[in-house]
MIFI-191592 format. One record per residue (C-alpha): x, y, z; residue number from 1. Coordinates in steps of 0.1 Angstrom, whole numbers, m for minus. Last residue first. Example, Ala and Ser with C-alpha at 12.3 -4.5 7.8 and 13.67 -1.06 7.14 Angstrom:
<pts>
     xx     yy     zz  num
    137    m11     71    2
    123    m45     78    1
</pts>
This chain:
<pts>
     xx     yy     zz  num
     84   m474    127  586
    116   m456    119  585
    112   m420    110  584
    122   m411     74  583
    156   m402     60  582
    157   m436     41  581
    122   m451     40  580
    115   m476     67  579
    133   m507     82  578
    170   m513     79  577
    179   m548     66  576
    182   m576     91  575
    217   m588     98  574
    226   m625     96  573
    226   m624     59  572
    212   m645     31  571
    205   m619      4  570
    170   m609     m5  569
    166   m582     22  568
    200   m568     14  567
    191   m564    m23  566
    159   m546    m13  565
    179   m523     11  564
    204   m515    m17  563
    175   m506    m40  562
    160   m484    m12  561
    193   m466    m10  560
    194   m459    m47  559
    158   m446    m46  558
    165   m424    m16  557
    196   m409    m33  556
    175   m402    m64  555
    147   m386    m43  554
    173   m365    m24  553
    188   m353    m56  552
    154   m343    m70  551
    146   m324    m37  550
    179   m306    m39  549
    173   m297    m76  548
    138   m284    m67  547
    152   m264    m38  546
    179   m249    m60  545
    153   m240    m86  544
    132   m223    m60  543
    162   m204    m47  542
    172   m193    m82  541
    136   m181    m89  540
    135   m162    m56  539
    168   m145    m63  538
    200   m158    m48  537
    226   m138    m29  536
    207   m142      4  535
    209   m114     29  534
    223   m125     63  533
    196   m120     89  532
    192    m90    112  531
    163    m99    134  530
    135    m74    139  529
    129    m71    177  528
    140    m35    178  527
    114    m30    151  526
     85    m31    176  525
    102     m6    200  524
    106     19    171  523
     70     13    160  522
     57     25    193  521
     74     59    184  520
     51     61    153  519
     20     61    176  518
     35     88    199  517
     44    110    169  516
      9    106    155  515
     m5    118    189  514
     17    149    187  513
      8    156    151  512
    m29    152    161  511
    m25    178    189  510
     m8    203    166  509
    m36    197    141  508
    m61    210    166  507
    m40    241    175  506
    m36    249    138  505
    m73    245    132  504
    m82    268    160  503
    m56    294    149  502
    m69    293    113  501
   m105    297    125  500
    m95    325    149  499
    m77    344    121  498
   m105    343     95  497
   m125    370    112  496
    m97    395    115  495
    m83    386     80  494
   m117    393     63  493
   m134    361     52  492
   m133    345     18  491
   m105    321     26  490
   m125    307     55  489
   m155    300     33  488
   m138    270     18  487
   m139    251     51  486
   m170    230     44  485
   m183    206     70  484
   m169    227     99  483
   m179    217    134  482
   m196    244    154  481
   m174    263    179  480
   m204    278    196  479
   m193    314    187  478
   m187    303    151  477
   m223    306    139  476
   m211    331    112  475
   m236    356    124  474
   m224    351    159  473
   m189    358    147  472
   m200    390    131  471
   m218    401    163  470
   m187    395    184  469
   m162    413    162  468
   m167    447    180  467
   m154    431    212  466
   m118    432    199  465
    m93    416    222  464
   m119    397    242  463
   m136    388    209  462
   m104    374    195  461
    m98    352    226  460
   m134    340    225  459
   m130    331    188  458
    m97    312    195  457
   m114    292    223  456
   m144    285    201  455
   m121    274    172  454
   m102    251    196  453
   m134    235    210  452
   m149    230    175  451
   m117    214    162  450
   m112    188    190  449
   m137    163    177  448
   m129    171    140  447
    m92    164    146  446
    m96    134    168  445
   m119    117    143  444
    m96    126    114  443
    m67    111    133  442
    m86     78    141  441
   m100     73    107  440
    m67     80     89  439
    m48     58    114  438
    m72     28    110  437
    m70     31     72  436
    m33     35     72  435
    m28      6     95  434
    m49    m16     73  433
    m30     m5     42  432
      3    m13     60  431
    m10    m47     71  430
    m20    m55     35  429
     14    m44     21  428
     30    m67     47  427
      6    m95     36  426
     13    m90     m1  425
     50    m96      4  424
     45   m127     25  423
     18   m142      2  422
     39   m136    m29  421
     73   m148    m16  420
     58   m180     m2  419
     76   m204    m26  418
    109   m185    m18  417
    105   m196     18  416
    104   m167     42  415
    132   m146     58  414
    146   m127     28  413
    111   m116     16  412
    102   m104     51  411
    134    m84     56  410
    131    m69     21  409
     96    m57     27  408
    108    m40     59  407
    138    m25     41  406
    116    m11     13  405
     93     13     30  404
    110     23     62  403
    140     44     51  402
    118     63     27  401
     93     71     54  400
    120     85     76  399
    135    106     47  398
    100    120     40  397
     95    131     76  396
    129    148     76  395
    121    165     43  394
     88    177     57  393
    106    188     89  392
    130    209     69  391
    101    225     49  390
     82    235     80  389
     97    270     83  388
     95    275     45  387
     57    273     47  386
     58    302     71  385
     39    298    103  384
     12    324    109  383
    m17    300    120  382
      7    276    137  381
     30    246    130  380
     62    248    151  379
     53    228    182  378
     34    199    166  377
     57    202    137  376
     87    194    158  375
     70    163    173  374
     61    151    138  373
     97    156    125  372
    114    141    156  371
     91    111    155  370
     97    106    117  369
    135    108    120  368
    135     83    149  367
    112     60    128  366
    136     62     99  365
    167     55    121  364
    150     23    134  363
    136     12    100  362
    171     18     85  361
    192     m1    111  360
    177    m35    104  359
    189    m35     68  358
    226    m46     68  357
    239    m63     36  356
    266    m36     34  355
    267    m26     m2  354
    232    m36    m13  353
    218    m22     19  352
    236     12     14  351
    223     15    m22  350
    187      7    m11  349
    189     30     19  348
    200     59     m4  347
    172     52    m30  346
    144     50     m4  345
    155     79     17  344
    161    102    m12  343
    127     93    m28  342
    109     98      5  341
    127    131     12  340
    119    144    m23  339
     83    136    m16  338
     83    156     16  337
    100    185     m1  336
     75    183    m30  335
     45    187     m7  334
     42    224    m17  333
     34    212    m53  332
      5    191    m40  331
     m7    221    m19  330
     m7    242    m51  329
    m30    217    m69  328
    m53    213    m39  327
    m55    251    m37  326
    m35    268    m10  325
    m53    290     16  324
    m24    289     40  323
    m46    277     70  322
    m71    255     52  321
    m52    243     22  320
    m17    239     37  319
    m31    224     69  318
    m52    199     50  317
    m22    190     28  316
     m1    184     60  315
    m27    163     78  314
    m31    134     54  313
      5    126     47  312
     13    128     84  311
    m16    106     96  310
    m10     83     66  309
     25     76     78  308
     16     72    115  307
    m11     46    108  306
      9     28     82  305
     39     27    105  304
     19     11    133  303
      3    m15    110  302
     37    m21     93  301
     54    m27    126  300
     29    m54    135  299
     35    m72    101  298
     73    m66    101  297
     76    m80    136  296
     55   m111    127  295
     73   m117     94  294
    108   m113    108  293
     99   m134    138  292
     87   m164    118  291
     61   m180    140  290
     36   m156    124  289
     42   m175     91  288
     26   m205    109  287
     m8   m189    105  286
     m7   m195     68  285
    m25   m165     51  284
    m47   m177     23  283
    m43   m212     38  282
    m29   m241     19  281
     m1   m246     45  280
    m28   m250     73  279
    m63   m252     57  278
    m80   m258     91  277
    m60   m232    110  276
    m67   m206     83  275
   m105   m214     84  274
   m105   m210    122  273
    m86   m177    121  272
   m111   m164     94  271
   m141   m175    115  270
   m128   m156    145  269
   m121   m125    124  268
   m156   m127    107  267
   m173   m128    141  266
   m154    m97    152  265
   m161    m79    119  264
   m198    m86    122  263
   m198    m72    158  262
   m178    m41    149  261
   m201    m34    119  260
   m232    m37    141  259
   m217    m13    166  258
   m211     12    138  257
   m247     10    126  256
   m260     12    162  255
   m240     45    166  254
   m212     43    191  253
   m185     56    167  252
   m208     83    153  251
   m224     80    119  250
   m202    107    102  249
   m170     98    121  248
   m178     61    117  247
   m181     63     79  246
   m146     56     67  245
   m134     33     95  244
   m169     19     98  243
   m168      8     62  242
   m133     m6     65  241
   m143    m26     96  240
   m175    m39     81  239
   m156    m50     49  238
   m127    m66     67  237
   m140    m95     87  236
   m167   m108     63  235
   m143   m103     34  234
   m116   m123     53  233
   m143   m149     61  232
   m150   m154     24  231
   m113   m156     14  230
   m105   m181     42  229
   m135   m202     33  228
   m123   m202     m4  227
    m88   m215      5  226
    m80   m230    m28  225
    m64   m265    m23  224
    m30   m268    m40  223
    m12   m289    m65  222
     18   m268    m75  221
     25   m250   m108  220
     62   m247   m116  219
     70   m212   m127  218
     96   m197   m150  217
     91   m159   m154  216
     82   m143   m187  215
     76   m106   m182  214
     89    m86   m212  213
     61    m86   m238  212
     29    m91   m217  211
     43    m66   m191  210
     50    m40   m217  209
     17    m45   m235  208
     m3    m43   m203  207
     16    m12   m192  206
      9      6   m225  205
    m28     m5   m223  204
    m30      9   m188  203
    m15     42   m198  202
    m40     44   m227  201
    m69     37   m203  200
    m57     56   m173  199
    m63     89   m190  198
   m100     80   m191  197
   m102     81   m154  196
    m90    117   m147  195
   m105    125   m181  194
   m140    123   m166  193
   m131    153   m145  192
   m131    176   m176  191
   m166    167   m187  190
   m165    153   m222  189
   m168    170   m255  188
   m132    170   m264  187
   m124    185   m230  186
   m152    202   m210  185
   m156    223   m179  184
   m119    222   m171  183
   m110    227   m134  182
   m114    191   m125  181
    m89    182   m153  180
    m62    206   m140  179
    m68    199   m103  178
    m65    162   m108  177
    m33    166   m129  176
    m17    188   m103  175
    m30    168    m73  174
    m16    136    m89  173
     17    149   m102  172
     33    154    m68  171
     22    121    m52  170
     26    103    m85  169
     63    113    m86  168
     68    101    m50  167
     53     67    m57  166
     73     63    m89  165
    105     72    m71  164
     94     47    m44  163
     93     21    m71  162
    128     30    m82  161
    140     22    m47  160
    129    m14    m52  159
    159    m18    m75  158
    184     m9    m48  157
    165    m29    m23  156
    168    m60    m43  155
    206    m62    m46  154
    214    m83    m15  153
    179    m98    m16  152
    186   m114    m50  151
    166   m100    m80  150
    142   m119   m102  149
    116   m134    m79  148
    117   m106    m53  147
    112    m81    m80  146
     81   m100    m90  145
     69    m99    m54  144
     73    m61    m53  143
     53    m58    m85  142
     27    m83    m72  141
     21    m61    m41  140
     17    m28    m60  139
     m5    m37    m90  138
    m25    m65    m73  137
    m49    m44    m52  136
    m52    m19    m79  135
    m71    m43   m101  134
    m98    m51    m75  133
    m99    m14    m67  132
   m109     m4   m102  131
   m140    m27    m99  130
   m148    m10    m65  129
   m144     24    m83  128
   m170     12   m107  127
   m195      5    m80  126
   m188     39    m63  125
   m191     57    m96  124
   m224     40   m103  123
   m238     51    m69  122
   m224     86    m74  121
   m244     89   m106  120
   m238     90   m144  119
   m206     70   m146  118
   m190     70   m180  117
   m153     77   m170  116
   m157     53   m140  115
   m164     25   m165  114
   m132     33   m184  113
   m112     32   m152  112
   m128     m1   m140  111
   m119    m17   m174  110
    m83     m4   m172  109
    m79    m16   m136  108
    m94    m50   m145  107
    m68    m54   m173  106
    m39    m43   m151  105
    m49    m68   m124  104
    m54    m96   m149  103
    m20    m89   m164  102
     m5    m92   m129  101
    m25   m123   m122  100
    m13   m140   m154   99
     24   m131   m148   98
     28   m139   m112   97
     25   m177   m112   96
     m2   m203   m104   95
      4   m211    m68   94
     25   m182    m55   93
      4   m159    m77   92
    m28   m172    m59   91
    m14   m163    m25   90
     m2   m128    m33   89
    m32   m119    m54   88
    m56   m129    m26   87
    m36   m110      0   86
    m41    m77    m20   85
    m77    m84    m30   84
    m92    m74      3   83
    m74    m40      5   82
    m81    m30    m31   81
   m118    m40    m28   80
   m124    m21      4   79
   m104     10     m4   78
   m120     15    m38   77
   m155     12    m23   76
   m146     36      5   75
   m133     63    m18   74
   m165     63    m39   73
   m185     59     m7   72
   m171     91      7   71
   m187    111    m21   70
   m223    102    m11   69
   m232    135      6   68
   m220    154    m25   67
   m241    133    m48   66
   m253    156    m76   65
   m231    140   m102   64
   m215    173   m110   63
   m211    182    m73   62
   m197    148    m64   61
   m171    150    m93   60
   m160    185    m82   59
   m156    173    m46   58
   m137    142    m57   57
   m112    161    m78   56
    m82    161    m55   55
    m89    127    m40   54
    m93    113    m75   53
    m58    123    m87   52
    m41    112    m55   51
    m55     77    m56   50
    m52     73    m93   49
    m15     82    m94   48
     m4     54    m72   47
    m24     28    m91   46
    m13     39   m126   45
     23     45   m116   44
     24      9   m104   43
     15     m3   m139   42
     42     20   m155   41
     67      9   m129   40
     61    m28   m136   39
     67    m24   m173   38
     99     m4   m168   37
    111    m29   m141   36
    109    m58   m166   35
    133    m39   m190   34
    156    m30   m161   33
    158    m66   m150   32
    165    m79   m185   31
    193    m53   m189   30
    208    m62   m156   29
    209    m99   m167   28
    186   m124   m151   27
    200   m154   m132   26
    180   m186   m130   25
    211   m208   m135   24
    199   m218   m170   23
    197   m182   m179   22
    166   m161   m172   21
    138   m156   m196   20
    132   m123   m215   19
    152   m133   m246   18
    137   m168   m247   17
    102   m153   m244   16
    108   m129   m272   15
    123   m157   m294   14
     93   m179   m287   13
     69   m151   m297   12
     89   m145   m329   11
     88   m182   m336   10
     51   m184   m330    9
     45   m155   m354    8
     68   m170   m380    7
     50   m203   m378    6
     16   m186   m381    5
     27   m167   m412    4
     41   m198   m428    3
      8   m217   m421    2
    m10   m190   m440    1
</pts>
């Protein structure tokens, strides 16, 4: 029996030795690619889950008899994934990446399995919250781990693979979601339940891969846990995320919305006070904002997140409502945009690794996005061919691809290697917040303007053909009523459907124009992003170098103090120097 245990321990030790870096902290290309595979499987889970569920949520809500509660399933996931993102970053800086990444995968698997057995929308919302706790660590920790093992000069090239995963999931998500949601039963279970159950074997595979290949050296540091910061962050964010998702339904000036604003404001003040009190131990150390790269990237990420999600949200809606595409088909029609994202991410990564210049890519990317959004605000119409907007979808994707990784890279390169996790997760957090705010704002504008534009299009149609007036009155469209369910548009005769499509196209043109203006602000923000020389050391190498430097300093100090002690004992006319070498004289 003891022989078997020894053999098992030896095998485990051999695996860890093979996965660990050399004495100089350098990983081989093969080791990096092996680790990447494990990270990409885990990231694919989180990215795929969002697009899969969004496609099938209406079917799920109908089956669970909770159509009016469906938004809470999305809101619960959004709240927990957003809040947990900075927590993962800070805790992984203190205790190491591996345990928290494995924890994130495990929680995501558990949440997925629970979602698969939900019997009501309330249960589904609660289980989606569990899933979100895991998802919050999958993306940010993966980027931090790459920062640990790959030098900044080479990092962007590897991070481009993550964008390929993101792009692939964006295409496959609606297809897979549409397929499962369209099946009444698979192996005795409702078809939509497999949307969640499919995560279980994929998650187990990711867990096994990360467990086997991810062995990063880490030196645990003594550290206070910023529990007040975590609690006040929750107090700050939860009400704002809730009102961002529910405000359009409640009304932005509804007492419930105002209460959320007030609680969020109090939470923000308390969060800032807590972070000031904890200083370097804070969940989000406020001194990081004195780092220009971090501050510019944080603000820019909020703006970019808003504009990015505005474009990604509106295009599928246009394809489904105006062109009558199903969610599955609309996902396939978004391939040009996804191809642009992947091309932009990979090409910018290769260029940065060769030239060491990263600042130009966010600026060029924003310019491409502004041109694409402006062009679509003029080109998109009720009768516009899908092929006519393909070039602008590619351009928008290229702009997004040029922005994703260079911004993360700039922050990782500018902060201390000991704060890689908190810096990376903070930028991801800011982007998520921007996306949430942008989604709420753009949907609010869209549905506020939509009744007016539909009414104007209906009146124009009636003037051209007065015989249609009674039919429009029967539909209730003559007052430009807001549309809670747009599926009926595809069932109408062409003459009656046309004003609805024209009205929606006109409304979405306005939102594209506003999104272009929002994104343009990001250009002026990123003008202030400093172009620093990219380090040729990975995060692990840099930390080892810092530790070696500190040890050398301590040895030098000890030797100097011995000389001082000898001098103090010797009969000299000169007093020995006072104070610790390198310190401030008293």
